[in-house]
Backbone as a chain_set.jsonl record, in Angstrom:
{"seq": "MMTRAHHKARVLWASKAKNWGSKFDNINWSAEKKWNLDSPDGYNYYWADLTRRREHYSKRQNGGGGVMVWGGFSSRGTTELAFLEGKQDAEAYIATISDHLLPFAHANHSDGYFFQEDNASIHTAGVVARWFEEPDIDVEVIQWPAKSPNLNPIENLFVSCLGRCTTTRTGSPVAPEACGRDAQAM", "coords": {"N": [[11.396, -15.011, -3.522], [13.185, -14.901, -0.435], [16.472, -13.875, 0.06], [19.568, -14.63, 1.91], [20.937, -12.206, 1.579], [18.897, -10.454, 1.459], [17.704, -10.626, 4.06], [19.777, -9.687, 5.384], [19.954, -7.075, 4.735], [17.538, -6.367, 5.519], [17.892, -6.505, 8.716], [20.129, -4.654, 9.011], [18.978, -2.33, 8.32], [16.764, -2.367, 10.159], [18.52, -2.326, 12.371], [19.315, 0.575, 12.228], [16.796, 1.942, 12.165], [15.833, 1.567, 14.664], [16.768, 3.524, 16.49], [15.819, 5.826, 15.337], [13.63, 7.273, 16.935], [11.754, 10.36, 17.573], [11.619, 10.974, 14.802], [10.224, 8.931, 13.349], [7.604, 10.002, 13.717], [7.502, 11.92, 11.69], [7.205, 10.662, 9.354], [5.728, 9.971, 6.23], [4.014, 7.157, 5.413], [3.45, 4.878, 2.752], [1.478, 3.105, 0.241], [0.625, 1.114, -2.555], [-2.288, -0.649, -3.438], [-4.187, -3.548, -4.715], [-7.371, -4.802, -4.826], [-9.214, -7.797, -5.743], [-12.615, -7.808, -6.49], [-14.2, -9.887, -6.159], [-13.181, -11.955, -5.021], [-10.427, -13.193, -2.88], [-7.008, -12.258, -3.92], [-5.405, -14.65, -5.754], [-5.57, -17.823, -5.337], [-8.274, -19.711, -3.257], [-8.258, -21.172, -0.353], [-8.624, -23.826, 2.033], [-8.902, -25.781, 5.091], [-10.017, -29.229, 4.679], [-12.388, -30.26, 7.108], [-13.173, -33.336, 7.31], [-15.486, -34.487, 8.797], [-17.418, -32.247, 8.879], [-19.663, -30.146, 7.084], [-18.925, -29.562, 3.805], [-17.428, -26.643, 2.722], [-18.373, -24.316, 0.309], [-16.721, -22.404, -2.417], [-17.113, -19.832, -4.796], [-15.945, -18.506, -7.898], [-16.412, -15.911, -10.202], [-16.536, -16.429, -13.525], [-14.24, -14.796, -16.01], [-13.891, -13.065, -13.954], [-14.665, -10.618, -11.318], [-14.104, -8.103, -11.158], [-12.331, -5.164, -9.907], [-10.082, -3.038, -7.798], [-7.789, -0.459, -7.414], [-5.755, 0.995, -5.357], [-3.848, 3.961, -3.901], [-2.545, 5.013, -1.066], [-1.879, 6.866, 1.834], [-0.322, 7.474, 5.047], [0.623, 9.077, 8.621], [1.643, 10.305, 11.401], [0.216, 12.23, 11.85], [-2.416, 12.119, 10.386], [-4.373, 10.891, 7.678], [-3.819, 10.435, 4.276], [-5.659, 11.407, 1.337], [-7.326, 9.179, -0.255], [-6.359, 7.607, -2.984], [-7.769, 6.718, -6.202], [-6.727, 4.33, -8.583], [-6.326, 4.106, -11.685], [-6.14, 2.0, -14.746], [-2.824, 0.927, -16.044], [-0.195, 1.393, -13.92], [2.718, 3.66, -14.241], [5.969, 5.15, -14.15], [5.282, 8.051, -14.59], [2.575, 8.164, -13.864], [2.446, 7.684, -11.41], [4.043, 9.684, -10.119], [2.25, 11.7, -10.63], [0.341, 10.727, -9.106], [1.534, 11.141, -6.321], [2.212, 13.923, -6.322], [-0.678, 15.004, -6.447], [-1.85, 13.808, -3.96], [0.163, 12.792, -2.002], [1.805, 15.27, -1.504], [0.142, 17.674, -0.778], [-1.144, 16.676, 1.35], [1.263, 16.35, 2.934], [2.514, 18.835, 3.285], [0.743, 20.215, 4.473], [0.482, 18.859, 6.659], [3.072, 18.697, 8.081], [4.668, 21.001, 8.285], [7.09, 21.271, 9.48], [9.058, 19.557, 8.195], [9.609, 16.389, 6.852], [9.493, 12.934, 6.022], [9.323, 10.404, 3.386], [8.249, 7.173, 2.543], [8.349, 4.639, 0.745], [7.77, 1.342, -1.16], [9.905, -0.533, -2.984], [9.136, -1.003, -5.668], [9.239, -1.143, -9.321], [8.225, 1.194, -10.566], [8.453, 3.051, -8.543], [11.422, 3.271, -8.246], [12.236, 4.175, -10.208], [14.44, 6.224, -12.555], [13.227, 8.753, -13.434], [11.612, 9.38, -11.222], [13.394, 9.345, -9.155], [14.484, 11.737, -9.895], [12.555, 13.416, -9.97], [11.902, 13.664, -7.158], [14.061, 15.236, -5.993], [13.822, 17.758, -7.32], [14.221, 21.227, -6.65], [11.315, 22.487, -6.017], [10.129, 20.431, -5.132], [11.424, 18.567, -3.416], [11.483, 16.059, -1.742], [12.501, 13.851, 0.965], [13.461, 10.744, 0.507], [12.987, 7.522, 2.127], [15.647, 5.003, 2.45], [14.606, 1.809, 1.443], [14.757, -1.371, 2.38], [14.821, -4.271, 0.182], [12.205, -6.611, -0.531], [10.581, -6.183, 1.79], [7.839, -5.798, 2.467], [6.431, -6.076, 4.769], [7.481, -4.653, 6.817], [6.067, -2.211, 6.759], [4.016, -0.022, 7.932], [1.268, 0.639, 6.778], [0.959, -1.673, 5.174], [-0.601, -3.444, 6.964], [-2.882, -1.918, 7.705], [-4.281, -2.012, 5.112], [-4.483, -4.714, 4.835], [-6.497, -4.982, 6.923], [-8.628, -3.712, 5.638], [-9.102, -5.41, 3.451], [-10.823, -7.897, 3.922], [-13.246, -6.566, 3.982], [-13.549, -5.788, 1.345], [-13.722, -7.748, -0.411], [-15.816, -10.46, -1.897], [-18.904, -11.247, -0.246], [-20.146, -14.057, 1.429], [-22.392, -15.05, 0.259], [-22.078, -14.321, -2.187], [-22.134, -12.209, -3.422], [-20.694, -9.459, -5.08], [-18.531, -6.523, -3.859], [-19.243, -3.194, -4.372], [-16.878, -0.835, -6.006], [-17.182, 1.649, -4.899], [-18.117, 1.234, -2.248], [-15.925, -0.198, -1.26], [-13.994, 1.881, -1.195], [-15.237, 3.6, 0.261], [-14.811, 2.342, 2.721], [-12.268, 1.841, 3.059], [-11.355, 4.685, 3.369], [-12.266, 5.141, 5.544], [-11.079, 4.124, 7.412]], "CA": [[11.948, -15.594, -2.487], [14.045, -13.838, 0.407], [17.797, -14.582, 0.193], [20.463, -14.167, 2.973], [21.382, -10.832, 1.362], [17.731, -9.717, 1.852], [17.799, -10.546, 5.203], [20.924, -8.781, 6.056], [19.582, -5.682, 4.497], [16.462, -5.997, 6.766], [18.68, -6.389, 9.792], [20.643, -3.448, 8.909], [17.721, -1.208, 8.147], [15.967, -2.444, 11.512], [19.335, -1.63, 13.439], [19.496, 1.769, 12.234], [15.895, 2.33, 12.569], [15.354, 1.581, 16.062], [17.252, 4.813, 16.918], [15.054, 7.102, 15.006], [12.781, 7.894, 17.64], [10.671, 11.281, 16.931], [11.743, 10.778, 13.276], [8.947, 8.214, 13.206], [6.507, 11.22, 13.785], [7.274, 12.786, 10.428], [7.381, 9.661, 8.111], [4.671, 9.477, 5.445], [4.088, 5.798, 4.85], [2.567, 4.874, 1.743], [1.669, 1.95, -0.702], [-0.528, 0.617, -3.554], [-3.074, -1.963, -2.956], [-5.154, -3.762, -5.729], [-8.115, -5.926, -4.544], [-10.243, -8.501, -6.751], [-13.724, -7.667, -5.706], [-15.245, -11.177, -5.938], [-12.517, -13.059, -3.983], [-9.087, -12.76, -2.488], [-5.875, -12.165, -4.788], [-4.908, -15.71, -5.651], [-6.772, -19.089, -4.686], [-8.949, -19.833, -1.827], [-7.711, -22.624, 0.152], [-8.961, -24.233, 3.435], [-8.421, -27.316, 5.607], [-11.282, -29.521, 5.038], [-12.287, -31.058, 8.028], [-14.141, -34.237, 6.74], [-16.506, -34.77, 9.558], [-18.239, -31.084, 8.774], [-20.313, -29.948, 5.882], [-18.055, -28.722, 2.94], [-17.705, -25.223, 2.299], [-18.303, -23.988, -1.373], [-16.04, -21.106, -2.969], [-16.955, -19.907, -6.337], [-15.416, -17.483, -8.671], [-16.89, -15.493, -11.232], [-15.479, -16.393, -14.762], [-14.108, -13.519, -16.554], [-13.469, -12.157, -13.021], [-15.652, -9.747, -10.798], [-13.648, -6.395, -11.272], [-11.072, -4.916, -8.82], [-9.992, -1.674, -7.479], [-6.44, -0.43, -7.062], [-6.026, 2.214, -4.584], [-3.015, 4.41, -3.285], [-2.796, 5.775, 0.434], [-1.008, 7.008, 2.87], [-0.479, 8.286, 6.361], [1.648, 9.682, 9.249], [1.402, 10.098, 12.68], [-0.713, 13.309, 11.794], [-3.506, 11.956, 9.826], [-4.309, 10.045, 6.551], [-3.755, 11.023, 3.116], [-6.716, 11.272, 0.703], [-7.238, 7.913, -0.866], [-6.463, 7.788, -4.44], [-8.237, 5.496, -6.947], [-5.819, 4.483, -9.741], [-6.949, 3.436, -12.859], [-5.057, 1.536, -15.618], [-1.778, 0.484, -15.807], [0.579, 2.372, -13.402], [3.944, 3.764, -14.823], [6.513, 6.357, -13.438], [4.646, 9.331, -14.744], [1.395, 8.094, -13.331], [3.05, 7.507, -9.829], [4.525, 11.048, -10.054], [0.973, 12.337, -10.606], [-0.329, 10.568, -7.684], [2.217, 11.806, -5.44], [1.809, 15.367, -6.41], [-2.046, 15.09, -6.045], [-2.288, 13.081, -2.905], [0.96, 13.028, -0.817], [2.572, 16.474, -1.087], [-0.642, 18.479, -0.302], [-0.986, 16.306, 2.789], [2.535, 16.594, 3.552], [2.726, 20.352, 3.407], [-0.303, 20.795, 5.346], [0.516, 18.318, 8.242], [4.385, 18.535, 8.245], [5.565, 22.228, 7.862], [8.37, 21.053, 10.043], [9.637, 18.863, 7.365], [8.951, 15.066, 6.65], [10.205, 11.887, 5.374], [8.723, 9.584, 2.817], [8.384, 5.957, 2.852], [7.714, 4.151, -0.484], [8.555, 0.425, -1.486], [10.848, -0.679, -3.913], [8.475, -1.106, -6.796], [9.967, -0.433, -10.185], [7.962, 2.682, -10.789], [9.164, 4.267, -7.668], [12.674, 3.498, -8.196], [12.579, 4.673, -11.713], [15.176, 7.408, -12.608], [12.361, 9.962, -13.483], [10.656, 9.527, -10.091], [13.938, 10.017, -8.278], [14.836, 13.099, -10.187], [11.493, 14.529, -9.5], [12.079, 14.098, -5.732], [15.353, 15.844, -5.893], [13.797, 18.91, -7.817], [14.035, 22.213, -5.75], [10.423, 22.769, -5.6], [9.545, 19.005, -4.522], [12.83, 18.247, -2.252], [11.34, 15.101, -0.56], [13.642, 12.948, 1.364], [12.778, 9.485, 0.568], [13.645, 6.8, 3.219], [15.913, 3.952, 1.653], [13.787, 0.641, 1.936], [15.162, -2.826, 2.218], [13.872, -5.155, -0.843], [11.384, -7.895, -0.174], [10.232, -5.821, 3.159], [6.361, -4.792, 2.641], [5.679, -6.027, 6.127], [7.957, -3.359, 7.723], [5.512, -0.978, 6.186], [2.725, -0.232, 8.751], [-0.018, 0.597, 5.684], [0.284, -2.757, 4.57], [-1.147, -3.857, 7.875], [-4.164, -1.215, 7.29], [-4.697, -2.646, 3.771], [-5.114, -6.046, 5.501], [-7.758, -4.781, 7.456], [-9.803, -3.281, 4.291], [-9.2, -6.58, 2.523], [-12.126, -8.358, 4.423], [-14.637, -5.578, 3.543], [-13.375, -5.478, 0.016], [-14.207, -8.871, -1.237], [-17.233, -11.216, -2.092], [-19.513, -11.773, 0.91], [-20.027, -15.567, 1.167], [-23.547, -14.968, -0.56], [-21.6, -14.225, -3.415], [-22.48, -10.682, -3.794], [-19.476, -8.326, -5.111], [-18.684, -5.504, -3.346], [-18.994, -1.975, -5.321], [-15.662, -0.385, -5.637], [-17.227, 2.707, -4.168], [-18.141, 0.759, -1.046], [-14.523, -0.708, -0.373], [-13.19, 2.962, -1.099], [-15.582, 4.542, 1.592], [-14.107, 1.293, 4.227], [-10.816, 2.079, 3.495], [-11.243, 5.947, 3.515], [-12.69, 5.568, 6.968], [-10.084, 3.191, 8.67]], "C": [[12.851, -14.458, -1.66], [15.243, -14.463, 0.777], [18.476, -13.966, 1.545], [20.673, -12.598, 2.983], [20.184, -10.143, 1.785], [17.481, -9.682, 3.286], [18.758, -9.76, 6.177], [20.682, -7.491, 6.003], [18.411, -5.598, 5.445], [16.959, -5.307, 8.174], [19.237, -5.096, 10.003], [19.989, -2.447, 9.045], [17.153, -0.962, 9.592], [17.095, -1.617, 12.492], [19.448, -0.177, 13.323], [18.079, 2.507, 12.336], [15.226, 2.61, 13.62], [15.811, 2.924, 16.785], [16.726, 6.13, 16.23], [14.131, 7.794, 15.695], [12.003, 8.896, 17.134], [10.809, 11.193, 15.371], [10.594, 9.981, 12.788], [7.655, 9.019, 12.976], [6.359, 11.669, 12.632], [7.586, 11.601, 9.259], [5.971, 9.622, 7.652], [4.645, 7.913, 4.99], [3.147, 5.734, 3.926], [2.467, 3.472, 1.144], [0.331, 1.963, -1.534], [-0.984, -0.48, -3.19], [-4.025, -2.305, -4.13], [-5.874, -5.04, -5.065], [-9.051, -6.363, -5.787], [-11.529, -8.098, -5.745], [-14.703, -8.759, -5.383], [-14.395, -12.401, -5.131], [-10.957, -12.387, -3.84], [-8.325, -12.739, -3.846], [-5.412, -13.623, -4.648], [-6.326, -16.808, -5.217], [-7.342, -19.206, -3.438], [-8.678, -21.215, -1.437], [-8.301, -22.764, 1.346], [-8.828, -25.687, 4.189], [-9.905, -27.754, 5.571], [-11.578, -30.737, 6.112], [-13.67, -32.108, 7.611], [-15.44, -34.545, 7.56], [-17.762, -33.387, 9.394], [-18.673, -31.126, 7.394], [-19.043, -29.294, 5.06], [-18.367, -27.52, 2.511], [-17.429, -24.85, 0.642], [-17.46, -22.523, -1.525], [-16.462, -21.061, -4.288], [-16.509, -18.575, -6.707], [-16.092, -17.442, -9.745], [-16.043, -15.942, -12.444], [-15.591, -15.005, -15.263], [-13.882, -12.286, -15.099], [-14.787, -11.088, -12.315], [-15.195, -8.301, -10.563], [-12.685, -6.288, -9.968], [-11.099, -3.418, -8.687], [-8.615, -1.516, -7.044], [-6.396, 1.164, -6.204], [-4.221, 2.462, -4.157], [-3.252, 5.208, -2.119], [-1.439, 6.151, 1.026], [-1.544, 7.577, 4.411], [0.703, 8.361, 7.396], [1.06, 9.541, 10.533], [0.465, 11.396, 12.972], [-1.944, 13.433, 11.169], [-3.296, 10.734, 8.465], [-4.119, 10.862, 5.177], [-5.345, 10.911, 2.397], [-6.528, 9.941, -0.046], [-7.314, 7.992, -2.423], [-6.998, 6.369, -5.564], [-7.612, 5.567, -8.147], [-6.282, 3.512, -10.784], [-5.787, 3.045, -14.158], [-3.624, 1.245, -15.127], [-0.965, 1.759, -15.107], [2.375, 2.23, -13.956], [4.381, 4.921, -13.63], [5.667, 7.461, -13.541], [3.392, 9.519, -13.891], [1.636, 8.239, -11.875], [3.534, 9.014, -9.139], [3.205, 12.008, -9.744], [-0.111, 12.299, -9.54], [0.194, 11.246, -6.667], [2.028, 13.048, -5.217], [0.433, 15.726, -5.82], [-2.4, 14.827, -4.531], [-1.252, 13.16, -1.512], [1.558, 14.434, -0.577], [1.393, 17.478, -0.569], [-0.887, 18.039, 1.317], [0.115, 16.367, 3.6], [2.744, 17.797, 4.135], [1.724, 20.72, 4.537], [-0.126, 20.186, 6.533], [2.089, 18.093, 8.585], [5.194, 19.567, 7.907], [6.907, 22.025, 8.509], [9.371, 20.166, 9.703], [9.27, 17.307, 7.544], [9.916, 14.066, 6.03], [9.243, 11.161, 4.834], [9.146, 8.342, 2.489], [7.611, 5.365, 1.411], [8.394, 2.665, -0.728], [9.418, 0.419, -2.614], [10.391, -1.069, -5.205], [9.175, -0.572, -7.87], [9.661, 1.09, -10.589], [8.341, 3.698, -9.655], [10.385, 4.36, -7.435], [13.182, 3.933, -9.601], [13.307, 6.198, -11.659], [14.34, 8.666, -12.746], [11.815, 10.459, -12.344], [11.872, 10.089, -9.426], [14.577, 11.49, -8.525], [14.005, 14.01, -10.023], [11.549, 14.755, -8.113], [12.859, 14.853, -5.521], [14.848, 17.489, -6.47], [13.504, 19.949, -6.472], [12.408, 22.407, -5.145], [9.513, 21.561, -4.76], [10.348, 18.762, -3.149], [12.035, 17.427, -1.38], [12.258, 14.091, -0.22], [12.908, 11.315, 1.608], [13.595, 8.413, 1.263], [14.197, 5.672, 2.087], [15.217, 2.54, 2.404], [14.465, -0.601, 1.58], [14.176, -3.386, 1.199], [13.022, -6.141, -0.095], [10.837, -7.551, 1.356], [8.861, -5.293, 3.035], [5.947, -5.232, 4.363], [6.207, -5.264, 6.987], [7.172, -2.324, 7.394], [4.342, -1.038, 6.907], [1.399, -0.284, 7.968], [-0.229, -0.606, 5.332], [-0.576, -3.38, 5.724], [-2.723, -3.331, 7.921], [-4.687, -1.676, 5.87], [-5.301, -4.243, 4.273], [-6.545, -6.188, 6.03], [-9.07, -4.548, 6.75], [-9.85, -4.583, 3.549], [-10.437, -7.473, 2.837], [-13.419, -7.772, 4.124], [-14.595, -5.633, 2.05], [-13.574, -6.715, -1.126], [-15.557, -9.413, -0.968], [-17.299, -11.483, -0.597], [-19.703, -13.233, 0.538], [-21.683, -15.629, 0.583], [-23.356, -14.99, -1.951], [-21.711, -12.832, -4.29], [-20.951, -9.897, -3.993], [-19.545, -7.312, -4.482], [-18.466, -4.316, -4.36], [-17.555, -1.486, -5.123], [-15.904, 1.142, -4.853], [-17.456, 2.246, -2.533], [-16.735, 0.452, -0.756], [-13.918, 0.712, -0.406], [-13.612, 3.679, 0.31], [-15.119, 3.472, 3.185], [-13.179, 1.805, 4.162], [-10.55, 3.515, 3.698], [-11.336, 5.935, 5.22], [-11.845, 4.849, 8.192], [-9.213, 4.318, 8.953]], "O": [[13.159, -13.364, -2.132], [15.284, -15.383, 1.593], [18.01, -12.995, 2.14], [20.622, -11.868, 3.973], [20.373, -9.173, 2.52], [17.016, -8.634, 3.736], [18.573, -9.354, 7.325], [21.02, -6.72, 6.901], [18.402, -4.624, 6.197], [16.688, -4.205, 8.65], [18.943, -4.43, 10.996], [20.32, -1.593, 9.867], [17.046, 0.131, 10.148], [16.827, -0.629, 13.176], [19.698, 0.401, 14.381], [18.143, 3.709, 12.596], [14.35, 3.462, 13.765], [15.099, 3.33, 17.703], [17.125, 7.261, 16.507], [13.734, 8.869, 15.243], [11.387, 8.537, 16.13], [9.761, 11.43, 14.77], [10.001, 10.391, 11.791], [6.797, 8.701, 12.152], [5.207, 11.911, 12.27], [8.284, 11.904, 8.291], [5.067, 9.314, 8.43], [5.421, 7.6, 4.087], [2.092, 6.355, 4.053], [3.313, 2.649, 1.495], [-0.703, 2.59, -1.3], [-0.273, -1.325, -2.647], [-4.688, -1.364, -4.565], [-5.272, -6.077, -4.789], [-9.531, -5.589, -6.615], [-11.464, -8.078, -4.516], [-15.683, -8.694, -4.642], [-14.853, -13.476, -4.741], [-10.466, -11.435, -4.447], [-8.905, -13.154, -4.849], [-5.019, -13.956, -3.53], [-7.508, -16.616, -4.933], [-6.732, -18.698, -2.497], [-8.866, -22.211, -2.135], [-8.577, -21.684, 1.867], [-8.619, -26.673, 3.482], [-10.832, -27.139, 6.098], [-11.133, -31.881, 6.013], [-14.851, -31.76, 7.604], [-16.446, -34.857, 6.923], [-18.912, -33.587, 9.784], [-18.218, -31.937, 6.587], [-18.242, -28.571, 5.652], [-19.444, -27.273, 1.969], [-16.422, -25.112, -0.015], [-17.643, -21.626, -0.703], [-16.287, -22.043, -5.008], [-16.655, -17.61, -5.956], [-16.452, -18.452, -10.349], [-14.822, -15.814, -12.343], [-16.531, -14.225, -15.113], [-13.758, -11.064, -15.189], [-15.809, -10.907, -12.977], [-15.817, -7.479, -9.891], [-12.395, -7.211, -9.208], [-11.889, -2.674, -9.269], [-8.173, -2.39, -6.297], [-6.978, 2.197, -6.535], [-3.426, 1.525, -4.091], [-4.132, 6.068, -2.153], [-0.293, 5.806, 0.736], [-2.654, 7.948, 4.793], [1.738, 7.762, 7.107], [0.119, 8.784, 10.766], [0.016, 11.619, 14.097], [-2.599, 14.473, 11.227], [-2.358, 9.949, 8.327], [-4.35, 12.07, 5.221], [-6.187, 10.278, 3.033], [-5.385, 9.714, -0.444], [-8.312, 8.43, -2.996], [-6.517, 5.236, -5.541], [-7.744, 6.567, -8.853], [-6.544, 2.319, -10.627], [-4.791, 3.721, -14.417], [-3.315, 1.324, -13.938], [-1.022, 2.899, -15.569], [3.066, 1.216, -14.052], [3.731, 5.409, -12.705], [5.258, 7.894, -12.463], [3.087, 10.569, -13.325], [0.911, 8.987, -11.22], [3.411, 9.354, -7.962], [3.141, 12.851, -8.849], [-0.964, 13.101, -9.161], [-0.556, 11.984, -6.028], [1.704, 13.442, -4.096], [0.303, 16.543, -4.908], [-3.174, 15.578, -3.938], [-1.601, 13.454, -0.369], [1.801, 14.739, 0.591], [1.867, 18.258, 0.256], [-0.841, 18.81, 2.276], [0.024, 16.43, 4.826], [3.103, 17.915, 5.307], [2.024, 21.518, 5.425], [-0.5, 20.789, 7.538], [2.318, 17.232, 9.434], [6.269, 19.37, 7.34], [7.856, 22.648, 8.034], [10.332, 19.888, 10.421], [8.555, 17.056, 8.514], [11.014, 14.402, 5.585], [8.21, 11.061, 5.497], [10.319, 8.21, 2.14], [6.452, 5.654, 1.112], [9.607, 2.651, -0.519], [9.626, 1.489, -3.186], [11.262, -1.511, -5.955], [9.802, 0.458, -7.625], [10.489, 1.961, -10.855], [8.502, 4.907, -9.823], [10.802, 5.21, -6.649], [14.356, 3.997, -9.964], [12.914, 7.129, -10.955], [14.759, 9.665, -12.16], [11.516, 11.648, -12.226], [11.735, 11.246, -9.029], [15.046, 12.227, -7.657], [14.302, 15.2, -9.921], [11.296, 15.888, -7.702], [12.492, 15.535, -4.564], [15.511, 18.431, -6.037], [12.794, 19.646, -5.513], [12.245, 22.472, -3.926], [8.547, 21.723, -4.014], [9.853, 18.788, -2.023], [11.798, 17.89, -0.264], [12.806, 13.461, -1.124], [12.159, 10.886, 2.487], [14.804, 8.358, 1.04], [13.544, 5.393, 1.081], [15.284, 2.275, 3.604], [14.718, -0.803, 0.392], [12.974, -3.122, 1.232], [13.325, -6.385, 1.073], [10.651, -8.495, 2.125], [8.708, -4.195, 3.57], [5.136, -4.559, 4.999], [5.565, -5.055, 8.016], [7.638, -1.262, 7.806], [3.568, -1.967, 6.675], [0.502, -1.051, 8.317], [-1.393, -0.939, 5.11], [-1.515, -3.99, 5.212], [-3.658, -4.105, 8.124], [-5.908, -1.549, 5.784], [-6.415, -4.705, 4.029], [-7.422, -7.018, 5.79], [-10.192, -4.959, 7.047], [-10.912, -4.747, 2.948], [-11.099, -7.781, 1.846], [-14.48, -8.391, 4.034], [-15.679, -5.514, 1.478], [-13.573, -6.609, -2.353], [-16.313, -9.01, -0.083], [-16.373, -11.796, 0.152], [-19.431, -13.602, -0.604], [-22.037, -16.808, 0.602], [-24.122, -15.479, -2.781], [-21.432, -12.572, -5.46], [-20.175, -9.804, -3.042], [-20.698, -6.897, -4.368], [-17.544, -4.43, -5.168], [-17.033, -1.746, -4.038], [-14.97, 1.72, -4.296], [-16.951, 2.942, -1.652], [-16.359, 1.034, 0.261], [-13.147, 0.835, 0.546], [-12.871, 4.151, 1.173], [-15.134, 3.846, 4.357], [-12.873, 2.438, 5.172], [-9.465, 3.733, 4.236], [-10.617, 6.589, 5.976], [-11.924, 4.968, 9.414], [-8.311, 4.208, 9.783]]}, "num_chains": 1, "name": "protein.A"}
């Protein structure tokens, strides 16, 4: 739940960000997203019009699989999409950033860049903060207000992918590879 303190922090962040101007061109936006391949995350509800034919939504018992990805973009392009396996922790996150963000940022932002990440616990872990400060890494991370995924433009990109990466009405699950191709094409 978003509290008054969360709201104040978002307004303060936005009041600072509105003056960034060309800084936005050098921000690398990122996020992780997990899709269930046989249905949306959570339950599926709809308003039932009693004068029309009833719609049926089915869900496989034991699930239909899922895919978790990390991706990023800036004004200069998109990172390679990373398919994440298993439980993600701070060490796995550092490996993802090393393998996917750094090559993209160094190739596309030789004049310097900023990095945006949300406040997930693996992002804010002490080992991650210390890693970002290492001399050979030296990434400036944007301070981000809590409970603010909607401020991150990559979340809009993931919403666009979501419809492509879930079951069709025929009940056929989408393969993780197809979901990845669709997401990478965006």
